[in-house]
C-alpha positions in Angstrom: 125.8 75.1 85.6 125.7 79.0 87.6 125.1 78.9 90.9 122.0 81.1 91.6 122.3 82.7 94.6 119.0 83.9 96.4 118.3 86.9 97.9 116.6 87.3 101.7 114.1 90.0 102.4 111.4 90.2 105.1 107.8 89.5 104.7 105.2 92.2 106.4 104.7 89.7 109.5 108.5 90.1 110.0 109.5 86.7 109.4 112.6 85.8 106.7 111.9 84.8 103.2 114.1 84.2 99.8 113.6 85.6 96.4 115.2 85.2 92.5 116.1 87.6 90.5 118.6 86.8 87.9 118.7 87.9 84.0 120.4 85.4 81.4 120.7 86.4 77.5 120.5 83.6 75.3 121.1 84.1 71.4 120.8 87.9 72.2 117.8 87.9 73.8 117.3 88.7 77.4 115.6 86.7 79.9 114.6 87.6 83.4 113.7 85.3 86.0 112.3 86.2 89.6 110.1 84.6 91.8 109.7 85.9 95.6 108.4 83.4 98.5 110.7 81.0 99.2 111.1 79.7 102.6 114.5 78.5 102.8 117.5 79.5 100.2 118.0 75.9 98.9 114.4 76.2 97.8 115.3 79.5 95.8 118.5 78.6 94.1 117.3 75.3 93.0 114.3 76.8 91.8 116.3 79.3 90.1 118.8 77.0 88.7 116.1 75.0 87.2 114.6 78.0 85.5 117.8 78.8 83.8 118.4 75.3 82.3 114.9 75.5 81.0 115.4 78.8 79.1 119.0 77.5 78.1 117.3 74.2 76.4 114.5 76.3 74.8 111.6 75.0 76.9 109.0 77.6 78.2 109.7 78.5 82.0 107.2 78.1 84.7 104.4 80.1 84.3 103.6 82.8 86.9 100.9 83.0 89.1 98.9 85.8 90.5 99.2 86.4 94.5 96.1 84.1 95.5 93.0 86.3 96.7 91.1 85.2 99.9 88.6 82.4 100.2 85.7 83.3 98.6 86.8 86.7 97.6 87.0 87.4 93.7 90.0 90.0 92.6 87.8 91.1 89.6 85.2 92.6 92.1 87.6 94.6 94.2 86.7 98.0 94.7 88.9 100.9 94.0 88.7 101.7 97.5 89.6 98.1 98.7 92.8 98.1 96.1 93.6 101.2 97.5 93.8 99.7 101.1 95.6 96.9 99.9 98.5 99.0 98.1 99.0 101.2 101.3 99.6 97.7 103.0 101.8 96.8 100.2 103.9 100.2 100.4 104.3 100.0 104.0 105.3 96.5 104.2 108.0 96.8 101.4 109.4 100.4 102.5 108.4 101.9 99.1 107.0 105.0 100.5 107.5 106.7 103.9 104.6 106.8 106.6 104.6 110.3 105.9 104.0 110.1 102.2 101.0 107.0 102.8 99.4 109.4 105.0 99.5 112.0 102.2 98.1 109.3 99.9 95.8 108.5 102.0 94.5 112.2 102.3 94.7 112.5 98.3 92.5 109.4 98.0 89.9 110.5 100.0 89.5 114.1 98.6 89.9 113.0 94.9 89.7 109.4 94.2 87.1 108.0 96.7 84.3 110.5 95.5 84.7 109.5 91.9 85.8 106.1 92.1 85.8 104.5 95.3 82.9 101.9 95.3 83.6 100.8 91.5 85.3 97.7 90.4 89.2 98.4 89.9 89.7 95.7 87.0 86.6 97.6 85.0 88.4 101.0 85.5 88.1 102.3 82.0 89.9 105.1 79.8 86.8 107.7 80.6 87.5 107.3 84.1 91.2 107.8 83.9 90.4 111.0 81.8 88.2 112.1 84.6 91.3 111.6 87.1 93.4 113.2 84.5 90.7 116.0 84.8 91.3 116.5 88.5 94.8 117.3 87.9 94.6 119.9 85.6 96.0 122.8 86.1 97.8 121.7 89.3 101.3 122.3 90.1 101.5 118.5 91.3 99.2 116.0 89.9 98.6 113.9 92.8 95.5 112.4 91.8 96.5 110.5 89.0 100.0 109.8 90.4 98.3 108.1 92.8 95.9 106.1 90.4 99.2 105.3 88.3 101.0 103.8 91.3 97.7 101.6 92.3 97.8 100.1 88.7 101.5 99.6 88.5 101.6 97.5 91.6 98.2 95.9 91.3 99.3 92.7 90.7 101.8 92.7 93.8 98.4 92.7 96.1 96.6 89.9 94.2 94.3 92.5 92.4 93.3 92.3 88.7 94.8 95.7 87.1 92.5 97.6 84.5 93.1 97.5 80.8 94.0 100.9 80.6 97.1 102.9 81.2 97.3 106.3 83.7 100.4 108.5 82.7 100.1 111.6 85.1 101.5 114.7 83.8 104.6 116.2 84.7 104.9 118.1 87.5 105.0 121.9 86.5 108.2 123.5 87.8 108.6 127.5 88.7 111.0 129.1 86.3 111.3 131.8 88.2 113.6 131.3 91.3 112.1 133.6 94.1 115.0 134.6 96.8 115.6 137.6 99.3 118.0 140.2 98.6 120.4 141.2 102.0 118.3 144.4 102.2 115.2 142.6 102.0 116.5 140.1 104.7 117.4 143.0 107.1 113.8 144.5 106.5 112.0 141.3 107.1 114.0 140.1 110.4 113.2 143.7 111.5 109.5 142.9 111.7 109.7 139.2 112.4 108.5 137.8 115.7 111.5 138.1 118.2 110.6 134.1 118.8 111.4 133.2 115.0 114.3 135.4 114.5 116.8 132.7 115.5 115.4 130.2 112.9 114.8 132.8 110.4 118.5 133.4 110.4 119.5 129.6 110.7 118.0 128.9 107.7 119.5 131.9 105.5 122.9 130.6 107.1 122.8 127.4 106.7 120.3 126.7 104.1 118.8 123.5 105.4 115.3 122.1 104.9 112.3 123.2 107.1 112.1 119.6 108.2 115.8 119.5 109.0 115.5 123.0 110.6 112.4 121.7 113.2 114.1 118.3 113.4 117.4 119.8 114.5 118.9 118.5 117.8 120.9 119.8 120.5 122.6 116.8 120.6 124.0 117.4 117.0 125.5 120.7 117.5 129.1 121.2 118.0 130.1 125.0 118.8 133.5 124.0 120.0 134.1 122.8 116.5 131.9 125.0 115.1 129.7 122.4 112.9 125.9 120.8 113.2 125.3 117.7 112.1 122.0 116.9 110.3 120.6 113.8 111.2 116.5 113.8 111.4 114.2 115.4 109.4 110.6 116.2 111.1 107.6 116.0 108.3 104.5 117.5 108.9 101.3 115.4 106.8 97.7 116.1 107.7 98.4 117.4 111.1 100.8 114.7 111.9 104.4 114.9 112.8 107.0 111.7 111.7 110.5 111.4 112.2 112.6 110.7 109.0 116.2 110.8 108.2 117.3 113.6 105.7 116.1 113.7 102.2 118.3 111.7 100.3 118.5 109.8 103.6 122.5 110.1 104.5 123.4 112.7 107.4 125.9 115.7 106.6 128.0 117.6 108.4 127.7 121.5 108.0 130.3 123.8 109.1 128.6 126.7 111.4 129.4 130.7 110.1 129.4 133.2 112.8 125.4 134.1 111.9 124.4 130.4 112.4 126.2 130.3 115.7 124.4 133.7 116.6 121.5 132.1 115.5 121.8 129.3 117.6 123.3 131.3 120.6 119.7 133.7 120.6 117.5 130.3 120.3 119.5 129.0 123.3 118.3 132.2 125.3 115.2 131.4 124.3 114.7 128.3 125.1 117.4 126.5 127.0 118.8 123.3 125.2 118.0 119.7 126.5 120.6 117.2 125.2 118.4 114.2 125.4 118.9 111.6 122.5 116.3 109.1 123.9 113.8 111.8 123.6 113.9 113.5 120.2 111.1 115.9 120.6 112.7 117.0 123.5 116.3 117.3 121.9 115.0 120.0 119.3 116.5 123.1 118.8 113.5 124.9 117.4 110.6 123.5 118.7 108.1 125.3 116.8 105.8 124.1 114.1 106.1 124.6 110.0 102.4 125.8 110.0 103.5 128.5 112.6 106.9 129.3 110.8 105.0 129.7 107.4 102.5 132.3 108.9 105.4 134.1 110.8 107.2 134.3 107.4 104.2 135.6 105.5 103.1 138.5 108.1 106.7 139.7 108.4 107.2 139.9 104.8 103.6 141.7 104.4 104.8 143.9 107.1 108.1 144.8 105.5 106.4 145.6 102.3 108.4 142.8 100.7 106.5 141.8 97.7 107.4 137.8 97.2 106.1 134.6 98.5 108.1 134.1 101.1 108.5 130.8 102.4 110.8 128.8 104.6 111.8 126.8 100.9 112.8 130.7 99.8 115.1 131.1 102.7 117.1 127.9 101.4 117.0 129.4 97.8 118.3 133.1 99.8 121.1 130.5 101.0 122.0 129.4 97.8 121.8 132.2 95.7 123.9 134.4 97.8 126.6 131.9 97.9 126.9 131.5 94.4 126.7 135.2 93.9 129.6 135.5 96.2 131.9 133.1 93.9 131.4 129.7 96.0 131.7 126.9 93.3 128.6 125.1 92.4 129.8 122.0 93.6 130.3 123.2 97.1 127.1 124.6 97.2 125.7 121.6 96.3 127.3 119.7 99.1 126.3 122.3 102.0 122.5 121.9 100.6 122.5 118.2 100.6 121.6 117.8 96.6 121.6 114.5 95.5 123.4 115.7 92.3 124.6 118.6 90.7 122.0 118.9 88.4 119.6 120.2 90.9 122.2 122.9 91.8 122.2 124.3 88.5 119.4 126.3 88.5 121.5 128.8 90.6 124.4 129.0 87.7 122.5 132.2 85.8 123.0 134.0 88.8 127.2 134.3 88.0 127.5 134.3 84.0 130.8 135.9 85.0 131.9 132.5 86.1 131.5 131.0 82.3 133.5 133.9 80.8 136.3 133.4 83.4 136.4 129.8 82.5 137.1 130.4 79.1 139.4 133.0 79.6 141.4 130.6 81.4 141.2 127.9 78.8 142.2 130.7 76.0 145.3 132.0 78.5 146.4 128.1 78.7 146.5 127.0 74.9 147.8 131.0 74.2 150.9 130.2 76.3 151.6 127.2 74.5 151.5 128.8 71.0 
């Protein structure tokens, strides 16, 4: 008999438990056996082996039961607001969402779903209710309300709620087909009128292409001027006027080489704010101690004063770094590694900036084949 290997995990109260999640093919039919909440590995393994034996013999498996509700509480009467709170607890305990994301979710719910559906029974939501939520997101670049409702419907069973007999399929987020970046001349104009206290951060973004959260979360202890490198370990994320420390976007630290321009920016920043290398206190050890809101406002004012008619944001500086790298002939794979992209597909948006590279590639292939003929 196949041995079932239980999987350990943590409950919301911090105690340990085990779950079973295995797949079995019987006569070209795929069966998935899974259950959570076992107190011991032995109990989980025995249950899994028993269920697999039933499937092999053609017997029905154990009927899955919904998480029990609290005594005297009927899940069919839970309001949308109550289910949202239970989902937030589940997302936080399971690690599915970061704390800053949950803060954004709570703000979205308060602004959109609460006034519309907050006191309505979640199990009684209708297609018309879903349509109203989709209308809230109509024309928006990021359909937050419908995405939140879709997540609640998806995870309703996991929190003991009764899911409504409807689906919520959010529209795809709209992407901006126009890539905005600054030219070298525009960089010089904006820097000339930018507040002196922001010039080092501006130059550092241009020189390294870091995300704004990575910029504001950078620690002096992660700067190595002797070896001309900087390690990106933290990201300072803002949500609803609150700040949260997170790992970088992809969850992995990366080491960036420092150019002369980046080192100049760090030296200028050190002259403005003396370095404090204190790993025990992330806030005190920050290189750039300003806030993202202040940085955004400073860039807007400087661009307007310089006559640059582009929506100059911190993320545009990241696009500027990547665009100038590609235009200088740097390979996309290297640009992707510097930006910390999870896949090369994200970097391909810059490929059109060097169409001559495609011509060079086909010319090289032509030379190789022609030499053999």
